[in-house]
C-alpha positions as CSV (number, residue, x, y, z in Angstrom):
1,M,-8.8,-23.2,-17.3
2,L,-11.3,-20.2,-17.6
3,R,-14.4,-22.2,-17.3
4,R,-13.4,-24.1,-14.2
5,L,-12.0,-20.3,-12.6
6,R,-15.6,-18.9,-13.4
7,L,-17.5,-22.3,-11.6
8,L,-15.3,-21.9,-8.5
9,A,-16.1,-18.0,-8.3
10,S,-19.6,-18.5,-9.1
11,G,-21.6,-18.1,-5.6
12,H,-18.8,-16.4,-4.2
13,R,-19.0,-13.0,-4.8
14,H,-17.9,-11.4,-1.3
15,L,-14.9,-12.9,-0.9
16,L,-14.0,-12.3,-4.8
17,T,-15.6,-8.5,-4.2
18,G,-13.3,-8.6,-0.6
19,S,-10.1,-10.0,-1.9
20,I,-10.4,-7.7,-5.2
21,A,-10.8,-4.5,-2.8
22,L,-8.0,-5.2,-0.4
23,V,-5.5,-6.1,-3.5
24,L,-6.7,-2.6,-4.9
25,A,-6.0,-1.0,-1.8
26,A,-3.0,-2.5,-1.2
27,G,-1.6,-1.4,-5.2
28,V,-2.5,2.2,-4.2
29,T,-0.7,1.8,-1.1
30,A,2.7,0.3,-2.5
31,A,2.3,2.6,-5.7
32,S,2.3,5.6,-3.5
33,G,4.2,4.5,-0.7
34,A,7.2,3.3,-3.3
35,L,6.8,6.9,-5.2
36,F,6.9,8.7,-1.9
37,W,10.1,7.0,-1.0
38,L,11.6,7.4,-4.5
39,L,11.4,11.5,-4.0
40,A,13.1,11.3,-0.8
41,A,15.6,8.6,-2.5
42,R,15.8,11.5,-5.1
43,M,15.8,14.6,-2.2
44,D,18.0,13.6,0.6
45,D,21.1,11.8,1.3
46,Q,20.8,7.8,1.3
47,T,22.1,8.0,4.8
48,D,19.0,10.4,6.1
49,V,16.5,7.9,3.7
50,G,18.4,4.8,5.8
51,H,17.0,6.1,9.0
52,A,14.3,7.3,8.1
53,T,13.1,3.5,6.6
54,A,14.5,2.1,10.0
55,L,12.8,4.7,12.5
56,F,9.2,3.6,9.5
57,T,10.0,0.2,10.3
58,S,10.0,0.2,13.8
59,V,6.4,1.7,14.0
60,L,5.3,-0.7,11.6
61,F,6.9,-3.6,14.2
62,V,5.5,-2.0,17.4
63,A,1.4,-1.6,15.7
64,F,2.3,-5.6,14.6
65,L,3.3,-6.5,18.0
66,A,1.0,-4.8,19.7
67,G,-1.8,-6.1,17.9
68,L,-3.0,-9.1,20.7
69,G,-4.8,-10.6,18.3
70,Q,-7.5,-8.0,18.0
71,P,-8.0,-7.3,14.5
72,V,-8.8,-11.0,13.8
73,A,-10.9,-11.9,17.0
74,A,-12.7,-8.2,15.6
75,A,-13.2,-10.3,12.2
76,R,-15.1,-13.1,14.0
77,Y,-16.5,-12.0,16.8
78,A,-17.3,-8.4,16.4
79,A,-18.4,-8.3,12.8
80,G,-22.1,-7.3,12.8
81,R,-23.7,-4.5,14.6
82,T,-25.1,-5.7,17.6
83,R,-24.5,-4.0,21.3
84,D,-22.2,-6.9,22.1
85,D,-20.5,-6.2,18.5
86,H,-19.8,-2.5,19.6
87,V,-18.7,-3.7,23.3
88,L,-16.2,-6.0,21.7
89,Y,-14.4,-3.7,19.1
90,A,-14.0,-1.0,21.6
91,W,-12.4,-3.2,24.3
92,G,-10.3,-4.2,21.4
93,A,-9.2,-0.8,20.5
94,L,-8.8,0.4,23.6
95,A,-6.5,-2.5,24.4
96,T,-4.5,-1.9,21.6
97,A,-4.1,1.7,22.0
98,I,-2.4,1.0,25.2
99,A,-0.6,-2.1,24.1
100,S,0.9,-0.1,21.3
101,A,1.7,2.9,23.6
102,L,3.8,0.8,26.3
103,V,5.3,-1.1,23.8
104,G,6.6,1.8,21.3
105,A,8.2,3.3,24.7
106,L,9.8,-0.4,25.7
107,Y,11.3,0.0,21.7
108,I,13.0,3.4,22.1
109,A,14.5,2.2,25.9
110,L,15.4,-1.6,25.2
111,V,15.6,-2.0,21.7
112,S,16.8,1.4,20.7
113,P,18.6,1.2,17.3
114,R,21.0,3.7,16.1
115,A,17.9,5.4,14.2
116,V,16.3,6.5,17.5
117,D,19.3,8.5,18.4
118,E,17.7,11.0,15.2
119,L,14.9,11.4,17.2
120,R,16.4,11.3,20.5
121,D,18.8,15.0,18.8
122,W,15.9,16.2,17.3
123,H,14.4,16.4,21.5
124,G,14.8,14.8,23.8
125,L,11.4,14.0,25.1
126,L,9.6,15.4,22.1
127,G,10.9,13.3,19.7
128,P,9.8,9.5,21.6
129,T,6.7,11.1,22.2
130,V,6.3,11.5,18.5
131,F,7.4,7.8,18.0
132,V,5.1,6.6,20.3
133,V,2.2,8.6,18.9
134,L,2.5,7.2,15.4
135,C,2.6,3.8,16.6
136,V,-0.9,4.1,18.6
137,G,-2.5,5.9,15.4
138,T,-1.0,3.0,13.4
139,A,-2.3,0.2,15.5
140,L,-5.7,1.6,15.3
141,S,-5.7,2.1,11.3
142,L,-5.3,-1.7,11.3
143,L,-8.5,-2.4,13.6
144,V,-10.5,0.7,11.7
145,D,-10.1,-1.7,8.1
146,V,-11.3,-4.7,9.8
147,R,-14.3,-3.0,11.0
148,L,-14.5,-1.4,7.3
149,M,-14.6,-4.9,6.0
150,T,-16.5,-6.8,8.1
151,Q,-19.3,-4.1,7.1
152,R,-18.1,-4.7,3.5
153,R,-17.4,-1.4,3.3
154,W,-14.8,-2.5,1.1
155,G,-14.8,1.4,-0.9
156,L,-14.0,2.7,2.5
157,V,-11.1,0.7,2.7
158,L,-9.9,1.7,-0.7
159,A,-10.7,5.5,0.3
160,R,-9.1,5.3,3.4
161,A,-5.7,3.7,1.4
162,A,-5.8,6.7,-1.1
163,I,-6.2,9.5,1.1
164,V,-3.5,8.5,2.8
165,G,-1.2,7.9,0.2
166,A,-1.9,10.9,-1.2
167,A,-1.4,13.1,1.9
168,R,2.0,12.0,2.2
169,F,3.1,14.5,-0.9
170,P,2.2,17.8,-0.2
171,L,3.9,17.2,3.4
172,L,6.9,16.3,1.4
173,A,7.0,19.1,-0.8
174,L,7.0,21.5,2.5
175,P,10.2,23.3,3.2
176,V,11.9,21.4,6.1
177,D,15.7,21.2,5.8
178,A,16.5,20.5,9.4
179,N,16.4,16.6,11.2
180,R,15.6,15.2,7.3
181,A,15.2,11.4,8.9
182,V,12.6,12.5,11.9
183,W,10.8,14.5,9.0
184,L,10.5,11.7,6.6
185,L,9.5,9.3,9.4
186,V,6.7,11.9,10.4
187,V,5.9,12.3,6.9
188,A,5.5,8.8,5.5
189,S,3.4,7.5,8.9
190,L,1.4,10.8,10.3
191,P,-1.3,10.3,7.5
192,T,-1.8,6.8,8.5
193,A,-1.8,7.6,12.1
194,V,-4.3,10.4,11.6
195,S,-6.4,7.6,9.7
196,G,-6.8,5.2,12.6
197,F,-7.2,7.9,15.4
198,V,-10.6,9.6,12.4
199,G,-11.6,6.4,11.9
200,M,-12.1,4.9,15.3
201,A,-14.0,8.4,15.9
202,L,-16.3,8.1,12.7
203,L,-17.0,4.3,12.8
204,P,-20.6,5.6,14.7
205,K,-21.9,6.6,11.3
206,V,-21.1,3.2,9.3
207,T,-21.7,0.8,12.3
208,G,-25.0,2.9,13.7
209,D,-23.8,3.0,17.2
210,R,-21.4,4.7,19.3
211,H,-18.4,2.6,21.1
212,H,-19.6,0.7,24.2
213,L,-17.5,-0.8,26.7
214,G,-20.5,-2.4,28.8
215,P,-21.9,-4.7,29.8
216,L,-19.5,-7.7,28.9
217,P,-21.2,-10.2,26.4
218,A,-21.4,-14.0,27.3
219,T,-19.0,-14.3,24.4
220,T,-16.0,-12.3,26.1
221,R,-14.1,-15.6,27.6
222,A,-14.1,-17.0,24.1
223,V,-13.1,-14.0,22.5
224,L,-9.9,-13.6,24.5
225,R,-9.3,-17.2,24.3
226,Y,-9.8,-16.7,20.7
227,S,-7.4,-13.4,20.6
228,L,-4.5,-14.6,22.0
229,V,-4.3,-17.9,20.5
230,N,-4.5,-15.8,17.8
231,W,-1.9,-13.2,18.5
232,A,0.2,-15.7,18.7
233,S,-0.2,-17.4,16.0
234,T,0.0,-13.7,14.2
235,L,3.2,-12.8,16.3
236,T,4.7,-15.9,14.6
237,Y,3.2,-15.8,11.2
238,Q,4.0,-12.2,10.4
239,A,7.0,-11.6,12.7
240,P,9.1,-12.3,9.4
241,T,7.2,-9.6,8.0
242,F,8.2,-7.3,10.4
243,A,11.1,-8.9,12.4
244,M,13.5,-9.1,8.8
245,P,13.9,-5.3,8.6
246,V,14.4,-4.8,12.4
247,I,17.4,-7.6,12.3
248,V,18.3,-6.0,9.1
249,L,18.5,-2.4,10.0
250,I,20.1,-3.6,13.1
251,H,23.2,-5.1,11.3
252,V,23.6,-3.0,8.5
253,D,24.6,0.6,8.1
254,P,22.4,3.0,6.6
255,D,23.0,3.0,3.1
256,L,22.7,-0.4,2.9
257,N,19.2,-0.3,4.8
258,A,18.3,1.9,2.5
259,S,18.5,0.0,-0.4
260,F,17.2,-3.2,1.7
261,Y,14.0,-1.6,2.0
262,V,13.3,-0.2,-1.4
263,A,13.5,-4.3,-2.6
264,W,11.6,-5.5,0.8
265,G,9.0,-2.5,-0.1
266,V,7.8,-4.6,-3.4
267,A,8.3,-8.2,-2.0
268,A,5.9,-6.6,1.0
269,L,3.3,-5.4,-1.5
270,A,3.2,-8.8,-3.2
271,C,3.1,-10.6,0.0
272,Y,0.4,-8.9,1.0
273,V,-2.0,-9.9,-2.1
274,P,-2.0,-12.8,-0.3
275,T,-2.5,-12.1,2.7
276,A,-5.5,-9.7,1.4
277,I,-7.2,-12.6,0.1
278,G,-6.8,-14.5,3.5
279,Q,-8.4,-11.8,4.9
280,A,-11.5,-11.7,2.9
281,L,-11.6,-15.3,3.6
282,L,-11.4,-15.2,7.0
283,A,-14.3,-12.6,7.4
284,E,-16.4,-14.8,4.4
285,G,-15.6,-18.3,5.3
286,G,-18.4,-20.2,5.5
287,R,-20.9,-17.5,5.7
288,D,-23.8,-17.1,4.1
289,G,-23.6,-20.4,3.2
290,A,-20.7,-20.2,1.3
291,R,-19.3,-23.5,0.8
292,L,-15.6,-23.3,2.9
293,R,-13.4,-26.1,0.8
294,S,-14.6,-24.5,-2.6
295,Q,-13.4,-20.7,-1.2
296,V,-10.1,-22.3,-0.3
297,R,-9.6,-23.8,-3.7
298,L,-10.7,-20.5,-5.2
299,A,-8.3,-18.4,-3.1
300,I,-5.5,-21.0,-3.9
301,L,-5.9,-20.6,-7.5
302,V,-5.9,-16.7,-7.1
303,A,-3.0,-16.1,-5.1
304,G,-0.7,-18.3,-6.3
305,G,-1.2,-17.3,-9.9
306,L,-0.6,-13.7,-9.1
307,M,2.8,-14.4,-7.3
308,V,4.1,-16.3,-10.5
309,A,2.8,-13.7,-12.2
310,A,5.0,-11.4,-9.5
311,A,7.8,-13.2,-9.5
312,A,8.4,-13.0,-13.1
313,M,7.5,-9.5,-13.1
314,A,10.5,-9.1,-10.4
315,T,13.1,-10.9,-11.9
316,L,12.4,-9.3,-15.4
317,G,12.3,-5.9,-14.0
318,R,14.4,-5.8,-11.2
319,N,17.3,-3.1,-13.1
320,L,14.3,-0.6,-13.3
321,I,15.6,0.2,-9.5
322,T,18.6,1.3,-10.2
323,T,17.3,3.2,-13.3
324,L,15.2,5.3,-10.8
325,Y,16.5,4.9,-7.7
326,G,20.3,5.5,-9.0
327,D,23.5,3.3,-8.9
328,D,23.1,3.6,-5.2
329,Y,20.9,1.2,-4.8
330,A,22.7,-1.7,-6.8
331,E,22.1,-3.8,-4.1
332,A,18.5,-3.9,-4.3
333,A,18.0,-5.1,-7.5
334,E,20.1,-7.9,-6.9
335,L,17.9,-9.2,-3.7
336,L,14.3,-8.4,-5.1
337,P,14.1,-11.9,-7.0
338,R,14.7,-13.9,-4.7
339,L,12.5,-11.6,-2.2
340,V,9.3,-11.9,-4.5
341,A,9.8,-15.4,-4.9
342,A,9.1,-16.2,-1.5
343,A,5.7,-14.8,-1.9
344,I,4.8,-17.7,-3.9
345,P,4.9,-20.4,-1.5
346,W,3.7,-17.6,0.8
347,A,0.3,-17.8,-1.1
348,I,-0.4,-21.4,-0.4
349,T,1.2,-21.2,3.5
350,S,-1.2,-18.0,3.6
351,V,-4.8,-20.0,2.2
352,Y,-4.3,-22.8,4.3
353,L,-3.5,-20.7,7.6
354,T,-6.7,-18.6,7.1
355,E,-8.6,-22.2,6.3
356,A,-7.6,-23.7,9.3
357,R,-8.4,-20.4,11.5
358,V,-12.0,-20.4,10.2
359,R,-12.1,-24.3,10.9
360,H,-10.2,-23.5,14.9
361,R,-7.6,-26.1,14.4
362,H,-5.6,-24.2,16.5
363,G,-3.4,-27.0,16.6
364,A,-2.9,-26.6,12.6
365,T,-2.4,-22.9,13.2
366,V,0.2,-23.0,15.6
367,A,2.3,-25.3,13.9
368,I,2.1,-23.6,10.5
369,T,3.2,-20.2,11.9
370,A,5.5,-21.5,14.3
371,T,7.6,-23.2,11.1
372,L,6.7,-19.9,9.0
373,S,8.4,-17.8,11.7
374,L,11.5,-20.3,13.0
375,A,12.3,-21.2,9.4
376,I,12.9,-17.2,8.5
377,L,14.4,-15.9,11.4
378,V,16.8,-18.1,13.0
379,P,18.5,-18.8,9.8
380,A,18.2,-14.5,9.9
381,L,19.8,-14.2,12.9
382,V,22.4,-16.4,11.8
383,L,23.3,-15.2,8.0
384,V,22.5,-11.5,8.3
385,P,25.2,-10.5,10.5
386,D,27.9,-12.5,8.4
387,R,26.7,-12.0,5.2
388,G,24.8,-9.2,5.3
389,L,21.8,-8.7,2.9
390,D,22.2,-12.0,0.9
391,G,21.9,-14.0,4.1
392,A,18.1,-11.8,4.7
393,A,17.1,-12.5,1.0
394,T,18.4,-16.7,1.7
395,A,16.5,-17.1,5.2
396,F,13.5,-15.5,3.7
397,L,13.1,-17.9,0.8
398,G,14.2,-20.8,2.2
399,G,12.1,-20.0,4.9
400,N,8.8,-19.5,3.2
401,L,9.3,-22.5,1.5
402,V,9.5,-24.8,4.4
403,A,6.8,-23.1,5.8
404,A,4.6,-24.3,2.5
405,V,5.4,-27.6,2.4
406,V,4.1,-27.8,6.3
407,A,1.2,-26.3,5.3
408,I,0.4,-28.5,2.6
409,L,0.6,-31.8,4.8
410,L,-1.4,-30.2,7.5
411,H,-4.4,-29.1,4.9
412,L,-4.1,-32.7,4.0
413,S,-4.0,-34.5,6.8
414,G,-7.1,-32.3,7.5
415,R,-9.1,-33.1,4.7
416,A,-10.8,-35.9,6.8
417,S,-13.1,-33.6,8.8
418,A,-13.4,-31.4,5.9
419,D,-17.0,-31.9,5.8
420,A,-17.6,-31.1,9.3
421,A,-19.7,-27.5,9.8
422,V,-17.4,-24.5,10.0
423,P,-17.7,-23.4,14.0
424,S,-20.3,-21.8,15.1
425,H,-18.8,-19.4,17.8
426,S,-18.9,-16.6,16.6
427,P,-21.8,-14.0,15.0
428,N,-19.8,-14.6,11.4
429,T,-20.8,-18.2,10.7
430,L,-24.5,-20.1,10.9
431,E,-25.8,-21.7,13.4
432,P,-24.8,-25.3,13.5
433,D,-28.2,-27.1,11.6
434,E,-28.3,-23.8,9.2
435,A,-24.6,-24.9,8.2
436,I,-25.0,-29.0,7.3
437,T,-28.2,-27.8,5.6
438,L,-27.2,-24.3,3.4
439,A,-23.3,-24.8,3.7
440,P,-22.4,-28.4,3.3
441,L,-18.7,-28.7,2.7
442,G,-18.1,-31.3,-0.2
């Protein structure tokens, strides 16, 4: 087993380095986040924590919804340091900022969950404005990470996660007694948002040139088409991650929402590990003469193995939640094993979805993501209002199993064309002749 793993890993240093860095960054983010919400649960009323987690979840949901496919497009089309790369990235960042501001305002006005009343009670205008600003900064932070990944500045990705995580604790220690739900939202979200704004300002020091808005490169139409296709796929394949907490916060009371968020935070970390490995595969797929088929096998082995271990740990250690958070969070301990177990089929889905993206197999991309979204969210919309948190866990696990089966079938159906060169429509891949010569996909 170890010998096979070493053989698979040979020649894939950048993929492994990127995967390890992103997994470590996810670990830092999750550990600091878990500690932050643990301290909040110990210091504050469960209802205030429930409202704060609902608002924080809403910020993440808006940032996800307003992404416009730009993180994926930047990874594939703006990976270098040419002027064209800077122009494409700058327009992507500008579009993301505008979209996140608009979506944030619409979320406040139209969705308006009960937790939003906490913002309005604090200040009718300033409360919603702070929410929108946090949404914009959070959305930009995702683009900053992608730009750092494509520059292979993995240390900066990890450093940003560490700084954001550490910055919350001095803020939490400040003696703010009024409007605790709003203050917890600010403490949880502000470091990430600031890292987005500051990161955009400092990126030229990494890439060697400032942001440019022109002239538009010849690949602009291709980038727009690619970003829209992948935005649609991202809206579907990540919709369960961001929409499920919104469905829950709409249908349960704040106390139950606080319990759900604790378990969901652990499950989200588990699910992010395959996602991070997929992001590294997206940035490195077929690059520098690497064999994509071998990269996919390695990613499946690493991601799947880690998720099996995570599911076992979640099952054996679930009572640790009540030990740390108290008996009020017993619901979280009950949910945890099923939510984390869903990361096992998600590991398969995530890697095969990334393979389809790298090969520009748009039909497979849409099919996998549509299946994932519908198989989770449709049952959730039916089960959560009736069965509460138990319905959410059942829908999440069952939907991930269905999506993994579909992803495997589509992967097998595409093996006949697996020897074709990786599409070379972006500067992140080789030219066709070079790809055939240097990266034969055995």
